[in-house]
C-alpha positions in Angstrom: -34.3 4.0 29.6 -32.9 7.6 27.9 -29.8 6.4 27.3 -30.7 3.2 25.7 -32.8 4.5 23.1 -30.5 7.2 22.3 -27.3 4.7 21.6 -30.1 2.7 19.3 -31.0 6.2 17.6 -27.4 7.4 17.5 -26.0 3.3 16.0 -28.7 3.3 13.6 -28.0 6.8 11.8 -24.5 5.8 12.1 -25.6 2.3 10.2 -28.1 4.3 7.8 -24.9 6.9 7.2 -22.2 4.2 6.0 -24.9 2.4 4.1 -25.2 5.4 1.9 -22.4 6.1 2.1 -21.4 2.7 0.2 -24.3 3.1 -1.9 -22.8 6.2 -3.4 -19.0 4.4 -3.4 -20.3 1.7 -5.5 -22.6 3.6 -8.1 -19.4 5.8 -8.9 -18.0 3.2 -9.6 -20.8 2.1 -12.5 -21.1 5.8 -13.3 -17.0 6.6 -13.6 -15.5 3.4 -15.5 -11.9 4.2 -13.9 -13.1 3.2 -10.3 -13.3 0.3 -9.5 -13.7 -2.8 -6.6 -10.8 -5.0 -6.1 -10.4 -7.4 -2.5 -6.9 -8.0 -1.5 -5.6 -11.1 -2.1 -2.8 -11.4 0.1 -1.0 -9.9 3.4 1.4 -8.4 1.7 0.7 -4.6 3.1 -0.2 -5.6 6.5 -1.4 -3.9 9.0 -2.3 -0.9 6.2 -4.3 -3.8 4.3 -5.2 -7.4 5.2 -6.2 -10.2 3.1 -10.0 -10.3 2.5 -10.2 -6.8 2.5 -12.0 -5.1 -0.2 -11.1 -1.3 -1.8 -12.1 1.1 -4.2 -9.1 1.6 -6.6 -9.1 4.3 -9.4 -6.9 3.2 -12.6 -6.7 6.9 -14.1 -4.4 8.1 -11.9 -0.4 9.8 -11.7 2.1 7.4 -9.3 2.9 9.8 -6.4 5.6 8.1 -3.8 4.2 6.3 -1.3 1.1 5.7 -3.3 -0.5 2.6 -2.6 -1.0 0.4 -5.7 -2.0 -2.7 -7.3 0.7 -3.9 -9.2 0.3 -6.7 -12.0 3.3 -9.3 -11.6 2.8 -12.5 -13.6 -0.7 -13.5 -13.4 -1.7 -11.4 -10.3 -2.1 -8.2 -8.8 -1.0 -7.3 -5.8 -1.3 -4.1 -3.6 2.0 -2.8 -3.1 4.0 0.7 -2.0 5.8 3.0 -4.7 8.5 3.8 -3.0 10.9 5.1 -5.7 9.8 7.9 -9.0 12.0 7.8 -12.5 15.2 8.9 -11.7 15.4 8.6 -8.3 18.2 6.9 -6.3 16.5 4.4 -3.4 18.8 2.6 -0.5 18.2 1.1 2.4 20.5 1.3 5.4 19.7 -0.2 8.8 15.7 0.4 8.9 16.5 3.7 6.8 14.9 4.7 3.7 17.5 6.9 1.9 16.1 8.5 -1.8 18.4 10.5 -3.5 20.4 10.7 -0.4 17.5 12.5 1.7 15.9 10.1 5.1 12.7 9.7 4.4 10.3 8.2 7.6 8.4 5.4 7.4 5.1 6.0 9.6 3.1 2.9 7.8 5.4 0.8 9.1 5.2 1.4 12.8 3.3 -2.1 13.9 5.3 -4.3 11.5 8.5 -3.1 12.9 7.5 -3.4 16.4 6.0 -6.2 16.1 8.9 -8.2 14.9 11.5 -6.2 16.8 9.5 -7.6 19.8 9.9 -10.9 19.0 13.3 -12.1 21.3 15.5 -13.3 18.2 14.7 -9.9 16.1 15.7 -6.9 18.6 19.1 -6.7 17.0 17.7 -7.8 13.4 16.6 -5.1 10.7 13.1 -5.3 9.9 14.0 -4.3 6.1 17.3 -6.0 4.6 18.9 -2.9 2.9 19.4 -2.7 0.0 20.6 -0.3 -3.2 20.0 0.2 -6.7 22.5 -2.2 -7.4 20.4 -5.3 -6.2 17.6 -4.2 -8.2 16.9 -5.8 -11.1 16.2 -2.9 -14.3 17.9 -0.2 -12.7 20.6 1.5 -14.5 23.7 0.3 -13.9 25.6 3.5 -14.6 23.8 6.1 -12.6 21.8 3.7 -10.2 18.9 5.7 -10.5 15.2 4.1 -11.6 14.5 4.3 -15.4 12.3 6.4 -17.0 8.6 4.7 -16.8 9.3 2.7 -14.1 8.7 2.4 -10.0 10.3 0.4 -7.0 7.6 -0.6 -4.9 7.9 -2.1 -1.3 4.7 -4.1 0.7 4.4 -2.8 4.0 4.8 -6.5 5.3 8.3 -6.5 4.6 9.3 -9.8 6.1 6.8 -12.0 3.9 6.2 -10.3 0.8 7.7 -10.3 -2.9 8.0 -6.8 -4.0 11.4 -4.6 -6.3 13.4 -6.5 -4.0 12.6 -9.9 -5.8 11.5 -9.6 -8.8 12.9 -5.9 -10.0 11.3 -2.8 -10.8 7.5 -2.3 -12.3 7.1 -0.8 -15.4 4.0 2.5 -15.7 1.8 -0.5 -17.5 2.0 -2.6 -14.6 0.9 -0.1 -11.8 -3.4 -0.7 -12.3 -4.4 1.8 -10.1 -4.2 3.7 -6.9 -6.2 2.8 -3.7 -8.5 5.0 -2.5 -11.1 3.9 -0.3 -11.4 0.2 1.9 -15.5 -0.2 2.1 -14.9 -3.3 4.4 -14.9 -4.3 6.8 -17.6 -1.4 7.5 -15.5 -1.1 11.1 -12.6 0.0 8.9 -14.1 2.0 6.5 -12.6 4.8 5.3 -9.6 6.5 3.2 -6.6 5.0 2.5 -2.8 6.7 2.7 
């Protein structure tokens, strides 16, 4: 009997803590105008972000490699990950990301990569199609680098997303915010990386 009561008390305190945390986050949105709420419209960042989840993002930010950002493309806003910064040469070769000829790991792709490879027909195929800067619209043809004030963005759901491989580099003006935390669903509440 005591353990049931103890569990109820623990659940109550966890609920109260999460509720207070959510209220603080929402108040921050009113107090600090650069912090806003956003509902994920698609699965471009699946498994990291799923359609219908709610996040808090910050409008005023300095773009950094691997940030998850909200990108304005045509009439929609899409969550994508910054891979290439101005001056970078980016290449994907046999599922290996090379930036300025240095290999980078992409641990955020692990679940998507494994699920894709688990399908019998895909075990020999690459998850992310090979590309280099010659394939990306907007890159500097002479140096094969990303021009100033431009970024290469990719979705984590690489097989089913439109990103820089399709529509080219994005300008700084198209980066509307950097994601901070997911606040809904409550069971997945926490910081985003």
